C-alpha positions as CSV (number, residue, x, y, z in Angstrom):
1,X,69.0,58.0,213.1
2,X,67.2,54.8,212.0
3,X,66.7,53.7,208.3
4,X,64.1,51.0,208.7
5,X,64.1,48.9,205.5
6,X,61.0,47.0,204.7
7,X,61.4,43.6,203.0
8,X,60.7,45.0,199.5
9,X,63.7,47.2,200.0
10,X,66.2,44.4,200.7
11,X,68.0,45.5,197.5
12,X,71.3,47.1,196.8
13,X,69.5,50.4,196.2
14,X,67.7,50.1,199.6
15,X,70.8,49.3,201.5
16,X,72.9,52.0,199.9
17,X,70.3,54.6,200.5
18,X,70.0,53.5,204.1
19,X,73.8,53.7,204.7
20,X,74.0,57.1,202.9
21,X,71.1,58.6,204.9
22,X,72.9,57.7,208.2
23,X,76.2,59.3,207.1
24,X,74.3,62.4,205.8
25,X,72.7,62.6,209.2
26,X,76.3,62.9,210.5
27,X,76.4,59.5,212.2
28,X,79.9,58.5,213.1
29,X,79.1,54.8,213.3
30,X,76.6,53.0,211.2
31,X,75.2,49.5,212.1
32,X,73.8,47.4,209.3
33,X,71.7,44.6,210.8
34,X,71.8,42.5,208.8
35,X,73.5,42.3,205.4
36,X,72.2,38.7,205.1
37,X,68.8,40.0,204.2
38,X,70.3,41.6,201.1
39,X,71.5,38.2,200.0
40,X,69.0,35.7,201.3
41,X,65.4,36.9,201.6
42,X,62.3,36.9,199.4
43,X,63.7,39.9,197.5
44,X,67.3,39.2,198.2
45,X,70.0,38.9,195.5
46,X,70.4,35.2,195.8
47,X,66.7,34.5,195.6
48,X,66.2,36.8,192.6
49,X,69.2,35.1,190.8
50,X,67.8,31.6,191.5
51,X,64.4,32.6,190.3
52,X,65.5,34.4,187.1
53,X,68.5,32.2,186.1
54,X,68.0,30.3,182.8
55,X,69.8,27.1,181.9
56,X,71.3,28.7,178.8
57,X,72.4,31.9,180.6
58,X,72.9,30.8,184.2
59,X,76.0,33.0,184.9
60,X,74.3,36.3,183.9
61,X,71.8,36.3,186.8
62,X,74.5,35.4,189.3
63,X,76.8,38.1,187.8
64,X,74.0,40.7,188.5
65,X,73.7,39.4,192.1
66,X,77.5,39.6,192.7
67,X,77.7,43.1,191.3
68,X,74.8,44.2,193.6
69,X,76.6,42.8,196.6
70,X,79.9,44.4,195.5
71,X,78.2,47.8,195.2
72,X,76.9,47.6,198.8
73,X,80.2,46.3,200.2
74,X,82.1,49.1,198.3
75,X,79.9,51.7,200.1
76,X,80.4,50.0,203.4
77,X,84.2,50.2,202.9
78,X,84.4,53.7,201.6
79,X,81.8,55.9,203.4
80,X,83.4,58.3,205.9
81,X,82.1,56.5,208.9
82,X,82.7,53.4,211.0
83,X,80.4,50.6,209.6
84,X,79.5,47.5,211.6
85,X,77.6,44.7,209.8
86,X,75.9,41.6,211.2
87,X,75.4,38.4,209.2
88,X,73.4,35.3,210.0
89,X,75.2,32.0,209.9
90,X,74.3,28.7,208.3
91,X,75.7,25.2,209.1
92,X,78.1,23.5,206.7
93,X,77.4,19.8,206.3
94,X,79.4,16.9,205.0
95,X,78.7,13.2,204.6
96,X,81.0,11.2,206.8
97,X,81.4,7.4,206.3
98,X,81.4,5.0,209.2
99,X,84.7,3.0,208.9
100,X,82.9,-0.2,210.1
101,X,79.5,-0.1,208.4
102,X,80.5,2.3,205.6
103,X,77.2,4.0,206.1
104,X,77.3,7.7,205.5
105,X,75.9,10.2,208.1
106,X,75.3,13.9,207.4
107,X,77.1,15.9,210.1
108,X,77.8,19.5,210.8
109,X,81.4,20.4,210.2
110,X,81.3,24.2,210.6
111,X,79.4,27.4,209.9
112,X,79.5,30.1,207.2
113,X,78.0,33.6,206.9
114,X,74.9,34.0,204.8
115,X,76.1,36.3,202.1
116,X,77.9,36.2,198.8
117,X,80.8,33.8,198.9
118,X,84.0,35.2,200.5
119,X,82.8,38.8,200.7
120,X,83.1,38.6,204.5
121,X,86.9,38.9,204.1
122,X,86.6,42.4,202.7
123,X,86.0,43.7,206.3
124,X,88.9,44.8,208.4
125,X,87.7,42.8,211.4
126,X,85.7,39.6,211.2
127,X,84.1,38.2,214.4
128,X,82.0,35.1,215.1
129,X,79.6,35.2,218.1
130,X,78.1,32.0,219.6
131,X,74.9,31.6,221.5
132,X,76.6,32.3,224.8
133,X,78.0,35.6,223.5
134,X,81.6,34.3,223.3
135,X,83.4,35.9,220.5
136,X,86.0,34.3,218.2
137,X,88.1,36.8,216.2
138,X,88.5,35.3,212.8
139,X,90.4,38.2,211.2
140,X,91.8,41.5,212.4
141,X,94.8,43.7,211.7
142,X,98.0,42.6,213.4
143,X,96.3,39.3,214.4
144,X,98.0,36.1,213.2
145,X,95.9,33.5,214.9
146,X,92.3,33.3,216.0
147,X,91.5,34.7,219.4
148,X,88.6,34.0,221.7
149,X,87.0,36.7,223.9
150,X,84.7,35.0,226.5
151,X,81.6,37.2,226.7
152,X,83.5,40.4,226.3
153,X,82.6,43.6,228.2
154,X,82.9,47.2,226.9
155,X,86.3,47.5,228.6
156,X,87.4,44.2,226.9
157,X,86.5,45.6,223.5
158,X,88.4,48.9,224.2
159,X,91.5,46.9,225.1
160,X,91.1,44.6,222.1
161,X,90.9,47.3,219.5
162,X,93.6,49.3,221.2
163,X,96.0,46.3,220.7
164,X,95.1,46.2,217.0
165,X,96.3,49.7,216.4
166,X,93.2,50.5,214.4
167,X,91.9,54.0,214.2
168,X,88.2,54.5,214.3
169,X,86.5,57.6,212.8
170,X,85.6,59.9,215.7
171,X,83.9,62.8,213.9
172,X,80.9,63.3,211.5
173,X,81.9,63.9,207.9
174,X,81.4,67.7,208.0
175,X,83.9,67.9,210.9
176,X,86.3,65.7,209.0
177,X,86.2,68.0,206.0
178,X,86.6,71.1,208.3
179,X,89.7,69.4,209.9
180,X,91.1,68.6,206.5
181,X,91.0,72.2,205.4
182,X,92.2,73.5,208.8
183,X,95.3,71.3,208.6
184,X,96.3,72.5,205.1
185,X,99.9,73.8,205.1
186,X,101.0,73.1,201.5
187,X,99.7,72.8,197.9
188,X,99.8,69.1,198.3
189,X,97.7,69.0,201.4
190,X,95.3,71.5,199.9
191,X,94.7,69.2,196.9
192,X,94.1,66.3,199.4
193,X,91.6,68.3,201.3
194,X,89.7,69.3,198.2
195,X,89.7,65.7,196.9
196,X,88.4,64.5,200.3
197,X,85.6,67.2,200.3
198,X,84.6,66.4,196.7
199,X,84.5,62.7,197.3
200,X,82.2,63.1,200.3
201,X,80.1,66.0,199.2
202,X,77.1,63.7,198.8
203,X,77.1,63.0,202.5
204,X,77.0,66.7,203.6
205,X,74.0,67.8,205.6
206,X,71.6,70.3,203.9
207,X,72.8,73.9,203.9
208,X,76.5,73.1,204.5
209,X,77.7,73.3,201.0
210,X,78.4,77.0,201.2
211,X,80.4,76.5,204.4
212,X,82.6,73.9,202.8
213,X,83.2,76.3,199.8
214,X,84.2,79.0,202.3
215,X,86.8,76.7,203.9
216,X,88.1,75.7,200.4
217,X,88.4,79.4,199.3
218,X,90.2,80.4,202.5
219,X,92.7,77.5,202.2
220,X,93.2,78.2,198.5
221,X,94.0,81.9,199.2
222,X,96.8,80.8,201.5
223,X,98.3,77.8,199.7
224,X,96.7,77.7,196.2
């Protein structure tokens, strides 16, 4: 399944619809390449904010941009699928003074992702990839310090994520809902299953609503 966004759809609505369409198509993993276009492109949130901002009401346009970014990130974090996002990077510069001549030189002191400030830390795992495909793990569960993976292979990735103790989603949303109702063994677990089904009803494939209702009725008859 591919949701090919054209530049005019580099908007929160376009991104959210693209993510939702992939989950509705029962994709277990969704790759968003890249979220930087949502922020920094001709129709991106940053560009629109800079164009529409007024000196007397500068914060309003940027508030709209931040809310748009938040809406997309919220979907990324809450949809019943694994979501992998890429972001472009930009250099961070600083003016360094020469101790002898006192002349200032503009130098690169680091890099930052091209997206709304600090939003990258909302993700469970944050990686930085250089031009030689070496990976620096900036943030990950159970990881206290940065870790470098030199040009990692598929097996390297399997080992890395196994050490983190993270659990990836292995089944499409419809199967997740089916498993939730199949595992009901009390009133409490029944309510959890119903809540999960209701929260993700918008991601169900066409024609499956009656099937979910059947699972709910059967579980309710036993534990309702």
